[in-house]
Steps between C-alpha positions, in 0.01 A plus 500: 500500500831411651575715794734809474702662780662838483803514721590843622724626780477765765815644353752420230712262712224295673591189308240475230705279261583233757140510619379472142726198441365331814148560394575362152640191651217459750233531242663345196435834340630703201693832554482839350668822580323762278767781541868455563714812563876441499699177542394379151778232484388364832140606543245378759374255239856361460524468883172309528602267228843447664339439842252240366676357199386624156354160397266497797297815447367725223597865520339750255702785351472850646268753331778755563873459550641828603885550513553726814460383864254777583125548554335353178385851390856649537666200339260517207541874461880483507468225224254697291226257566135554615355221718148457354279313744284373219802289391533332832260208443484180705634213277295199445582235754399144572605493868487736788688818426720699740557862381779695665473875534786758504574675833207605700132554402530873412799462271434711181506321170459837326390844611134412510499132602607335828557125532198472716287623222572180295418245760116485428579421131708197619191355683737375760512481877778680673768334701667776705866426597610669827835493658573638850707823538445826681205654312366177357178514695415840343597373152287180537196685631523761228529230231186314639313827533575580137377164386182511703419855388481359142327181593788296376477145645777403736596134530716570800835613638810298452776593749857468380784441739533509874184475717374800692177387692417845645508669154315212331227480753432877480489490120260208487275630783479844364440405123315178525723370222614144556863383501563240233830403638867578536805459284800413721821693477724308255858431534491369139237536231522133390250246378459364852408846643230551247367144534472545877337850484261394236387196694424719804306753294303255288259401790391872541423571132 
């Protein structure tokens, strides 16, 4: 089976979409965002296609497109929609597949289901995107603890942005989870940026 990677962040603004695009480029993979909440005219799928040029990758349609930029459960409720986990099914794919989550691991899809509940059904390894800020160690360790408690396989941590050796060494030593690499801070999200980042990451995957 072609490999699958589930990209999640330690919080909403960790940089999942840019990380997903870099992974797609590095792996020659397809892309899927199961649930989009808000920004339907310029969704994360649109962004990945724009970053990498539409003709170069395959992007599968979302299972749910929710109109409000809120937690998926809140966006769905406001729109009169119920997010049914049974309808979020991995599309058939001929290449590696990068699956992008929404927010953090414990984001609710409805009032009974969290995003982390779906990950086992994807049969994917997790790539955890971490960005440095005050509190990011706690958020990163909590995310890894949640994944390990459910025996969800973790491919590794992908740091996004400026380097912080003290923080990174603590996280890796405490958790034993490897660092896949780093995505540099971008002045411009252009084709050259994604080519450079993908080339660096490809060797680690």
